[in-house]
C-alpha positions in Angstrom: 225.5 -19.0 73.1 222.1 -17.3 72.7 218.5 -18.1 73.1 215.8 -17.7 70.4 212.5 -16.4 71.6 209.8 -15.8 69.1 208.5 -12.5 70.6 206.1 -11.4 67.9 204.7 -14.8 67.0 201.1 -13.7 67.7 201.2 -11.2 64.9 202.4 -13.7 62.3 200.0 -16.4 63.5 197.1 -13.9 63.2 198.1 -13.2 59.6 198.5 -16.9 58.9 195.0 -17.6 60.2 193.4 -14.8 58.2 195.2 -15.8 55.0 194.1 -19.4 55.5 190.5 -18.3 54.9 191.2 -17.1 51.4 190.2 -19.6 48.7 190.1 -22.4 51.3 193.7 -21.6 52.2 194.9 -22.4 48.7 197.2 -19.7 47.3 198.8 -19.7 43.9 201.8 -21.9 43.3 205.3 -20.4 43.9 206.7 -19.8 40.5 209.3 -17.2 41.6 212.2 -19.6 41.0 211.6 -19.5 37.3 211.6 -15.7 37.4 214.9 -15.6 39.2 216.8 -17.5 36.5 216.9 -20.8 38.4 217.3 -23.7 36.0 214.1 -25.6 35.3 213.8 -29.3 36.0 214.5 -30.1 32.4 217.7 -28.1 32.3 219.4 -29.5 35.4 222.0 -32.3 35.2 221.0 -35.9 34.9 222.4 -36.6 38.4 220.6 -33.6 39.8 217.3 -34.9 38.3 218.0 -38.3 39.8 218.7 -36.8 43.2 215.4 -34.8 43.0 213.5 -38.0 42.2 215.3 -39.9 44.9 214.4 -37.4 47.6 210.8 -37.4 46.4 210.6 -41.2 46.5 212.4 -41.5 49.8 210.0 -38.9 51.4 207.1 -40.9 50.0 208.2 -44.3 51.4 208.8 -42.7 54.8 205.2 -41.3 54.9 203.9 -44.7 55.7 200.3 -43.6 56.5 197.9 -41.1 55.1 197.4 -37.7 56.8 199.4 -34.5 57.3 201.1 -35.7 60.4 202.9 -38.4 58.4 204.4 -36.0 55.8 208.2 -36.3 55.6 211.0 -34.0 54.3 214.4 -35.3 53.4 217.8 -33.6 52.8 220.8 -35.3 51.1 224.3 -34.3 52.1 227.4 -35.5 50.4 231.0 -35.6 51.7 234.3 -37.1 50.8 236.1 -37.3 47.5 233.7 -38.2 44.7 236.6 -39.0 42.4 237.9 -41.9 44.6 236.0 -45.2 44.6 234.4 -45.8 47.9 235.6 -42.5 49.5 232.4 -40.5 49.0 229.7 -40.6 51.6 226.0 -39.8 51.5 223.9 -38.8 54.6 220.2 -38.5 54.5 218.4 -36.4 57.1 214.8 -37.3 57.5 212.2 -35.2 59.4 208.5 -36.0 59.8 205.6 -33.9 61.2 204.9 -36.7 63.7 207.4 -38.4 66.0 209.4 -41.3 64.7 208.9 -44.6 66.5 210.9 -47.8 67.0 209.5 -49.4 63.9 210.7 -46.3 61.9 214.2 -46.7 63.2 214.2 -50.5 62.5 213.0 -49.9 58.9 215.6 -47.2 58.3 218.4 -49.4 59.7 217.4 -52.1 57.2 217.0 -49.6 54.4 220.4 -48.1 55.1 222.1 -51.5 54.9 220.3 -52.6 51.7 221.0 -49.4 49.8 224.6 -49.4 51.0 224.9 -52.9 49.7 223.5 -51.9 46.3 225.9 -48.9 46.3 228.9 -51.0 47.1 228.0 -53.5 44.3 229.3 -50.9 41.8 232.8 -51.5 42.9 232.6 -55.3 42.9 233.2 -57.7 40.0 230.1 -59.7 41.0 227.3 -57.1 41.1 224.1 -59.2 40.9 221.8 -57.2 43.2 218.5 -59.1 42.4 218.3 -60.7 45.8 219.0 -57.4 47.6 216.5 -55.6 45.4 213.8 -58.2 46.2 214.5 -57.9 49.9 214.2 -54.1 49.6 210.9 -54.4 47.8 209.5 -56.6 50.6 210.6 -54.1 53.2 209.0 -51.2 51.4 205.7 -53.1 51.1 205.7 -54.2 54.7 206.6 -50.8 56.2 203.9 -49.0 54.1 201.1 -51.4 54.8 198.9 -48.7 56.5 198.9 -46.5 53.4 198.6 -49.5 51.1 195.5 -50.6 52.9 194.0 -47.2 52.3 194.8 -47.3 48.6 193.6 -50.9 48.2 190.3 -50.1 49.9 189.8 -47.1 47.6 190.7 -49.2 44.5 188.1 -51.8 45.5 185.3 -49.3 46.0 186.0 -47.3 42.9 186.4 -50.4 40.8 183.0 -51.7 42.0 181.5 -48.4 41.1 183.1 -48.6 37.7 181.7 -52.0 37.0 178.3 -51.1 38.4 178.2 -48.3 35.8 178.3 -50.9 33.1 181.7 -49.7 31.8 182.9 -53.3 31.1 179.8 -54.5 29.4 180.7 -53.0 26.0 183.4 -51.2 24.1 183.0 -47.4 24.0 182.8 -45.9 20.5 185.9 -44.2 19.1 185.5 -40.5 19.1 187.5 -37.4 19.8 185.6 -37.1 23.0 186.7 -40.5 24.2 190.4 -39.5 23.7 190.2 -36.8 26.5 192.3 -38.0 29.4 190.8 -35.4 31.8 194.0 -34.3 33.4 196.6 -31.6 33.1 199.3 -34.1 31.9 197.3 -35.7 29.1 199.4 -38.1 27.1 199.2 -38.1 23.3 196.4 -40.4 22.1 198.6 -41.6 19.3 200.7 -43.5 21.8 201.5 -47.1 21.5 200.7 -49.2 24.6 201.4 -52.5 22.9 203.8 -52.9 19.9 201.8 -55.9 18.8 198.7 -53.7 18.3 200.5 -50.6 17.1 199.7 -46.9 17.6 196.3 -46.0 19.0 193.9 -45.0 16.2 190.4 -45.6 15.0 191.5 -48.9 13.5 193.2 -50.1 16.8 190.6 -48.6 19.2 188.6 -51.8 19.7 191.7 -53.9 20.3 193.1 -51.4 22.8 189.7 -51.2 24.7 189.8 -55.0 25.0 193.4 -54.9 26.3 192.4 -52.2 28.8 189.4 -54.2 29.9 191.7 -57.3 30.5 194.0 -55.2 32.8 191.0 -53.9 34.8 189.7 -57.5 35.1 193.1 -58.6 36.3 192.9 -56.0 39.1 189.5 -57.3 40.0 190.8 -60.8 40.1 193.7 -59.9 42.4 191.3 -58.1 44.8 188.9 -61.1 44.9 191.5 -63.9 45.1 194.2 -62.5 47.4 194.5 -60.6 50.6 197.2 -59.2 52.9 200.8 -58.9 51.7 200.3 -61.0 48.6 197.5 -58.8 47.5 199.5 -55.6 48.1 202.4 -56.9 46.2 200.5 -58.1 43.1 198.4 -54.8 43.0 201.5 -52.6 43.3 203.3 -54.5 40.6 200.4 -54.7 38.2 199.4 -51.0 38.6 203.0 -50.0 38.0 202.9 -51.8 34.6 199.7 -50.1 33.5 199.7 -46.7 35.2 200.7 -44.8 32.1 198.6 -46.6 29.5 196.7 -44.2 27.3 194.2 -46.8 26.3 193.4 -47.6 30.0 192.7 -44.0 30.7 190.4 -43.7 27.6 188.4 -46.7 28.7 188.1 -45.5 32.3 187.2 -42.0 31.3 184.3 -43.4 29.2 182.6 -44.4 32.5 179.2 -42.7 33.0 180.2 -42.3 36.7 182.8 -39.6 36.1 183.8 -39.4 39.7 184.4 -43.1 40.0 186.5 -43.1 36.8 188.7 -40.2 37.9 189.3 -41.8 41.3 190.0 -45.2 39.8 192.8 -43.7 37.7 194.1 -42.0 40.8 194.1 -45.3 42.7 196.1 -47.0 40.0 198.6 -44.2 39.9 199.0 -44.1 43.7 199.5 -47.9 44.0 201.9 -48.0 41.0 204.1 -45.4 42.5 205.4 -47.8 45.2 207.2 -49.9 42.5 208.4 -46.7 40.9 209.9 -45.6 44.3 211.8 -48.9 44.4 213.3 -48.4 41.0 214.3 -44.8 41.8 216.0 -45.9 45.1 217.9 -48.6 43.4 218.9 -46.4 40.5 220.2 -43.7 42.9 222.2 -46.1 45.0 223.9 -47.4 41.8 224.6 -44.0 40.1 225.2 -41.5 42.9 228.6 -41.8 44.5 228.6 -42.3 48.3 225.8 -44.8 48.8 228.2 -47.5 49.8 228.7 -45.4 53.0 225.1 -44.3 53.4 223.9 -42.9 56.7 220.2 -42.3 57.5 219.6 -39.9 60.4 216.1 -39.4 61.8 215.6 -35.9 63.1 214.0 -35.7 66.5 210.9 -33.6 66.7 211.3 -30.3 68.4 209.1 -29.4 71.4 205.8 -28.0 70.2 204.9 -24.4 71.0 201.7 -23.7 73.0 199.9 -20.4 72.7 198.1 -18.9 75.7 196.8 -15.5 74.6 193.5 -13.9 73.9 192.8 -14.2 70.2 192.0 -10.9 68.6 188.9 -10.4 66.4 189.0 -10.4 62.7 188.2 -6.7 62.8 191.3 -6.0 65.0 193.6 -8.1 62.8 192.4 -6.4 59.6 192.9 -2.9 61.1 196.3 -3.7 62.6 197.9 -5.4 59.6 196.0 -4.0 56.6 194.8 -0.7 57.9 191.2 -1.6 56.8 187.9 -1.6 58.7 185.9 -4.9 58.6 183.0 -4.5 56.2 181.3 -6.3 53.4 183.6 -4.6 50.9 186.8 -5.5 52.7 185.7 -9.1 53.3 185.1 -9.6 49.6 188.4 -7.9 48.7 190.7 -9.6 51.2 189.0 -12.9 52.2 186.4 -14.2 49.9 184.1 -12.9 47.2 181.4 -15.3 48.4 181.5 -14.4 52.1 179.8 -11.8 54.2 180.9 -10.2 57.4 179.2 -12.7 59.7 180.6 -15.7 57.9 184.1 -14.3 57.8 184.0 -13.4 61.4 182.8 -16.9 62.4 185.3 -18.5 60.1 188.2 -16.6 61.6 187.1 -17.4 65.2 186.9 -21.1 64.3 190.5 -21.0 62.9 191.8 -19.1 65.9 190.1 -21.6 68.3 192.1 -24.4 66.7 195.4 -22.6 67.5 195.0 -20.8 70.8 195.9 -22.8 73.8 197.0 -25.8 71.8 200.5 -27.1 70.9 201.6 -26.1 67.4 203.7 -28.5 65.4 206.9 -27.6 63.6 206.7 -28.7 60.0 209.1 -31.3 58.8 210.8 -28.9 56.4 211.6 -26.4 59.2 212.8 -29.2 61.4 215.3 -30.1 58.8 216.6 -26.6 58.3 216.9 -26.0 62.1 218.6 -29.3 62.6 221.2 -29.0 59.8 222.1 -25.3 60.5 222.2 -25.8 64.2 224.5 -28.8 63.9 227.0 -27.1 61.6 225.7 -25.2 59.8 203.3 -25.9 52.4 203.6 -22.1 51.6 204.8 -21.1 55.0 207.7 -23.6 55.0 208.7 -22.5 51.4 208.6 -18.9 52.5 210.7 -19.6 55.6 213.3 -21.6 53.6 213.4 -18.9 51.0 214.1 -16.1 53.5 216.3 -18.1 55.9 220.1 -17.7 55.2 223.1 -18.2 57.4 226.7 -17.4 56.5 225.7 -17.4 52.8 224.2 -20.9 53.1 220.8 -21.0 51.5 218.3 -23.8 50.8 216.1 -24.5 47.8 212.9 -26.5 47.4 210.9 -27.5 44.3 208.5 -24.8 45.1 205.2 -24.6 47.0 201.8 -26.1 46.5 200.4 -22.9 47.9 198.4 -24.3 50.8 198.2 -22.3 54.1 198.1 -24.3 57.3 197.1 -22.3 60.4 198.9 -24.7 62.8 202.5 -23.6 62.0 205.2 -22.5 64.3 208.9 -22.0 65.1 209.9 -23.4 68.6 211.8 -21.4 71.2 215.4 -22.7 71.4 218.5 -22.1 73.5 222.2 -22.7 73.0 222.2 -21.0 69.6 224.9 -18.7 68.2 223.9 -15.0 68.0 224.0 -15.1 64.2 221.5 -18.0 64.1 219.1 -16.0 66.2 219.5 -13.0 63.9 218.9 -15.2 60.9 215.7 -16.6 62.4 214.4 -13.1 63.4 215.1 -11.8 59.9 213.4 -14.7 58.1 210.2 -14.4 60.3 210.1 -10.6 59.7 210.3 -11.2 55.9 207.6 -13.9 56.2 205.3 -11.5 57.9 205.7 -8.9 55.2 205.1 -11.6 52.6 201.8 -12.5 54.2 200.6 -8.9 54.3 201.5 -8.7 50.5 199.5 -11.8 49.8 196.5 -10.5 51.7 196.6 -7.3 49.6 196.5 -9.2 46.3 193.3 -9.6 44.4 191.4 -12.8 45.2 191.8 -15.3 42.3 190.3 -18.8 42.4 193.2 -21.2 42.4 192.8 -25.0 41.9 194.1 -27.4 44.5 197.6 -28.6 43.9 199.2 -31.9 45.2 200.6 -31.3 48.7 203.1 -34.1 48.5 205.9 -34.1 46.0 205.3 -37.8 45.6 202.0 -37.0 43.9 203.7 -35.5 41.0 206.8 -37.6 40.8 206.9 -41.0 39.0 209.4 -43.2 37.2 208.3 -42.7 33.6 210.7 -45.4 32.3 209.2 -48.7 31.5 210.9 -52.0 32.1 
């Protein structure tokens, strides 16, 4: 057995900190998979797509509160003979940036039993799972109440701002401008939200605006007449049913208060995803072999690394890693076109102060990789996963949102095989080279991308 000691961690952390200053730490999305011939989401199998959606949904329901420390990562492992009824097994490994507590273990035990019951129903003559599905829904709502409270409060505030802007007082006129949905995934404005009204058009515009207004007023009624669990449930179910309505987005986007309108649409989509997660979990348990023998394993957080070294200056880091002297020209080329030397120096010192002498967390994705490979086998995590390989075993993610977090680390570990230590050293060396390459790229303004896969995953099917 061997020990892994990250000897040159200071150099990589210095590079991470400097790169985190570029464009607010937002790098371009990782599109390399498409260039390497990896099948796109559309071309993968139906079961593969369901697994992807399931993992996204499971990670979301386990992130029961807002904030980076609650972000989860999930891995699905299959074993047994998938051709034999009841012989296949599914294991879920769940890691989170923060430690799991007793309530997390209690929830996962209940979740494990309920999903296993749904999976086993496939092999029974009587497979009415409505009662189990209802119990599962109650558990999801109860466990996620901290995040539900955040979304409900935001919905209330933005709905009030929407009403105060006078957006419900009259029907907005039909125009090409009113059809703009103001997002990257704009749905066709010829869609049909109600078969009784027909496709959206100039002739049906007024009817659809009245329908959309009724749905908004229903949200307002729920907020005013209910509270606690009853309110969360009603809001989650109603927002699920309206979250993809084109007419609703047209009405909300007509609001003079553009910010309130945009946030109101976001609130509706966030709340509606809870019901979407339920449907995805149930569908996966019914269609993926092995859920009848489901195991959920919570990965224990590894000990955090503490740094105790004198942080180098920005000038020293630039010279060491880029071979460039600190000047106005190099600041604009490597860090920000809008910054000068003083601002860059102070910004780097501020980032360094957040890292030096303080414990650094191990991100959930890295915890999973280390746990799985040791037992048998954001941008930085995606890079680590890309470069880490052991005995030909590689891992794949859906890509990266491109965000750089300065507080990132790999812990020291003992009891590892020599080849594991070699694999870790190799991956970290490749990461360091990647960061240098990123720093040498031209600075291009890149928009913020969702940091959680849940923000881009939803059940598009309507009941």
